[in-house]
N, C-alpha and C positions, 0 to 999 in steps of 0.2 A: 452448537452453533444454530442459529435460527435459519430455517430454509425459506422464509418468506421475505421477499425484497422489501426494503423500507417504503412505507406509504408516504403520501404527500405531506402528512403532518410531520414526519421525521425530516423531510427535506426543508421544511419551513422554519426549523429551529434557529437557524443562524441568520435569518433575514434582518436587514436593518429596519429602523422604525418606519421607513416608507412602505415596507411590505414587499418591495420589489427585490428580486434576487440580485446579488452582486454579479457582475459580468462573468467572472471565472466560475462562480458557483452555478450560474446558468448553463455554462458549458458542461459542467459535471452532471447536472440534472439532465440535460439533453442527451448526453451519451449513456447514462446509466439508469435513469428512472425506469422502474419496472423490470429491469434485467435480473435474471436468476444468477446464481453463482456460476453455473456452467456457461451461460451466455457471456458473462463478464470475463470469465477465464479465457474464453475464445477470443474476445476482443484484445486481451493482453497478449495472447499468442500472435495475433495479427500485427500489433504495434505497441509493445509494452511501454516504451518511452512516452509515446503520445498520450495514452490513456492513464498512465501512472500519474501524470501531472494533475489530472482531475482529482485524484485522491487528496491532494493538498488543499482543495477548496471545499470538500464535502463537510457537511455538519457531522458531528461526532458519531451519531447512530448510523449514518450512511457509510462513513469511513469504516467503522467497526465491521459492517457487513461486507463491503466490497474489497477491503484489504485482504480478506480471506481468499477471495478469487485470485488476487495478485500473488499471494503466498502459494496457492495451489499451482499456479502457473510456474513460478520460480522453482518449485520442488519437482516439477514434471520434466520429462525428457524434451518437451517442446521448447524449453528455454535454453538448450545447449547453444553456446556461442552468443547469447544475448547479453553482451557486456553492458550496454546502455540500460537495459531493463534491470539487470542485477545492481548496477551502481545506483540507479534511481531509488531503489528500495531503501538505501541508507538515508537519503535525504527525506523521504517520507517519514521514516521512523523518527529521525531527529526532530522534524517539525511537528509531528503529530504524537509525540511520546505521551503527552497527558491523556489524550483520547484512548490510546492503546493501553495505558496503565490502568484504565478503568474497567477493563474486561479481561478476566483471568484466562479464559479460553484463548483469547486473541494473543495474550502475552506468550502463551505456550507455542502457538502457531508461528508467531513472529520469531521466537527463539529457534524454532526448527529451521526457519529460513536463514537466520543469521549463522547458525551452525553449518549449514550447507554452503553458504557463500564463503565462509571462513575456510572451510576444508577444500573447496573446489573452485577457487578463483580461476585457475587455468581452464576448467571445464566451460566456464562462461566466456572464455577468451578475453579476459579483462587484465590487461597489462598493469602491473603495479605502478609503472612510470606514469601511466595515463590516469588510472582510476584510484590509485592509492592502494594501501594494503588492506584487504578485506578483513583480515584478522583484527587489525587496529580499529577499523570502522565498526566492526561487530561489537567489540568491547565498549566502544564509545556509546553505541546505541543501547546496549544492555544497561549501562550506567545511567543513561538518561531516563529510561523506563523505570528503573529502580528508584531514582530520585523523584520521579513524578508520582510514585505510588504513595 
């Protein structure tokens, strides 16, 4: 994985013809631009659900970088009991499967998280009745990534 945060040119890849960032992309840029993986992981530890939404709006290169920080957080002991953070991971993977599928290292890291979510749903305090079955959701995400490859 690259240790250098995405530069301005990477953030500008998905700008519309006007050259102005889209509103949600602007929020993601504001929160994450220039952040290292360690800094971003700390942000996820502070409020995973809030910052995870930004991953939905990042250009592909930025998502590929900062999703690693979210993965690191979800694989750490700091995420114990974070049902919302864990659940939001599935939505990100579903919506961003094409960007994830383009990076073999990221696929492996995402699969590590899916395996942990699948095996430790209770550890995240994520009720099946509220959040769904993490095993089923993990299998769906893996299939989407495989299809996008």
